[in-house]
C-alpha positions as CSV (number, residue, x, y, z in Angstrom):
1,M,47.7,-123.2,-15.8
2,A,48.9,-123.8,-19.4
3,F,50.0,-127.2,-20.5
4,T,52.3,-127.9,-23.4
5,T,52.8,-131.1,-25.4
6,S,55.7,-132.4,-27.3
7,L,55.8,-135.0,-30.0
8,R,59.1,-136.3,-28.6
9,L,59.0,-138.5,-25.6
10,A,60.8,-137.4,-22.4
11,P,64.4,-138.7,-22.3
12,M,64.5,-142.3,-21.1
13,T,65.9,-142.8,-17.7
14,A,67.0,-146.4,-18.4
15,V,70.1,-147.0,-20.4
16,L,69.4,-148.1,-23.9
17,D,71.1,-151.3,-25.1
18,T,72.1,-152.4,-28.5
19,E,69.1,-154.6,-28.9
20,Q,66.7,-151.6,-28.4
21,I,68.7,-149.8,-31.0
22,R,68.7,-152.8,-33.4
23,A,64.9,-153.0,-32.9
24,A,64.5,-149.3,-33.9
25,L,66.6,-149.9,-37.0
26,R,64.5,-152.8,-38.0
27,K,61.8,-150.2,-38.9
28,V,64.1,-148.9,-41.6
29,V,63.5,-150.7,-44.9
30,D,65.6,-150.7,-48.0
31,P,62.9,-149.9,-50.5
32,E,64.6,-151.6,-53.4
33,V,64.8,-154.9,-51.6
34,G,61.7,-154.6,-49.3
35,A,63.5,-155.8,-46.2
36,N,64.8,-154.0,-43.1
37,I,68.4,-153.0,-42.8
38,V,69.1,-155.1,-39.8
39,D,67.9,-158.4,-41.3
40,L,69.6,-157.5,-44.6
41,G,72.9,-157.5,-42.7
42,L,73.7,-153.8,-43.4
43,I,74.4,-153.0,-39.7
44,Y,78.0,-153.8,-39.0
45,R,78.6,-152.1,-35.6
46,I,76.6,-150.5,-32.8
47,E,78.6,-148.8,-30.2
48,L,76.9,-147.0,-27.3
49,D,79.1,-145.1,-24.9
50,G,77.2,-142.7,-22.6
51,S,75.6,-140.0,-24.7
52,K,77.5,-141.1,-27.9
53,L,76.1,-143.7,-30.3
54,L,78.1,-144.9,-33.3
55,I,76.6,-147.0,-36.0
56,E,78.6,-148.4,-38.9
57,M,76.6,-149.7,-41.7
58,T,76.9,-150.4,-45.4
59,M,74.6,-150.6,-48.4
60,T,74.0,-153.6,-50.7
61,S,76.1,-151.7,-53.3
62,P,78.2,-148.5,-53.2
63,A,76.0,-147.3,-56.0
64,C,72.8,-147.8,-54.0
65,P,70.5,-144.9,-55.2
66,M,68.5,-145.1,-52.0
67,G,71.5,-144.8,-49.6
68,E,70.9,-141.2,-48.5
69,M,67.2,-141.9,-47.8
70,I,68.0,-145.1,-45.8
71,V,70.5,-143.2,-43.6
72,D,68.0,-140.4,-43.1
73,D,65.3,-142.9,-42.1
74,A,67.8,-144.5,-39.7
75,Y,68.4,-141.2,-38.0
76,A,64.7,-140.6,-37.8
77,E,64.0,-143.9,-36.1
78,L,66.9,-143.3,-33.7
79,D,65.6,-139.9,-32.8
80,R,62.4,-141.5,-31.7
81,I,64.1,-143.6,-29.0
82,L,67.2,-141.8,-28.0
83,P,67.4,-139.4,-25.1
84,T,67.7,-135.8,-26.2
85,D,71.3,-135.6,-25.1
86,C,72.4,-138.6,-27.2
87,Q,73.8,-137.7,-30.6
88,P,74.0,-140.6,-33.0
89,E,76.6,-140.8,-35.8
90,I,76.0,-143.1,-38.7
91,R,79.1,-144.0,-40.8
92,L,78.8,-145.7,-44.1
93,V,81.6,-148.3,-44.5
94,W,82.4,-150.5,-47.5
95,E,84.6,-153.2,-45.8
96,P,83.7,-155.9,-45.7
97,P,81.6,-155.7,-48.8
98,W,78.0,-156.7,-48.3
99,A,77.0,-160.1,-49.5
100,P,73.7,-162.0,-49.4
101,S,75.2,-164.4,-46.8
102,M,75.1,-161.5,-44.3
103,M,71.3,-161.5,-44.4
104,S,69.4,-163.3,-41.6
105,E,68.1,-166.7,-42.5
106,K,64.5,-165.4,-42.4
107,C,65.4,-162.6,-44.7
108,R,67.2,-164.9,-47.2
109,R,64.2,-167.2,-47.3
110,S,61.7,-164.4,-47.8
111,L,63.8,-163.0,-50.7
112,G,64.4,-166.5,-52.2
113,W,68.1,-166.6,-51.3
114,D,67.9,-170.0,-49.6
115,E,71.1,-171.2,-51.3
116,A,73.1,-168.4,-49.4
117,G,72.4,-170.3,-46.1
118,S,74.1,-173.4,-47.3
119,E,77.6,-171.9,-47.8
């Protein structure tokens, strides 16, 4: 009897929730800033509806030279956790414009933006 292996895990039987998706996206780092895209406040929307996943996100600047790489990394992390029949869509949006105040408190502190928390 022959056995085959796959690098991809079998589709999950439990329904994913937005926190599991957010946890996967925390593995995606903006290399210019050195912080993950969730704590940077770049993820604006996560909508999961059956086998459809929509993520709306932004970049720290529309001129971000690493934008394409960050989106590719996000797709790669999602591919690790999503069932094979779930097709994610990531949309880049520019409204509202990103601001340092969108970062988590921990991220602001680690990057030296403590003053953004006192707005």
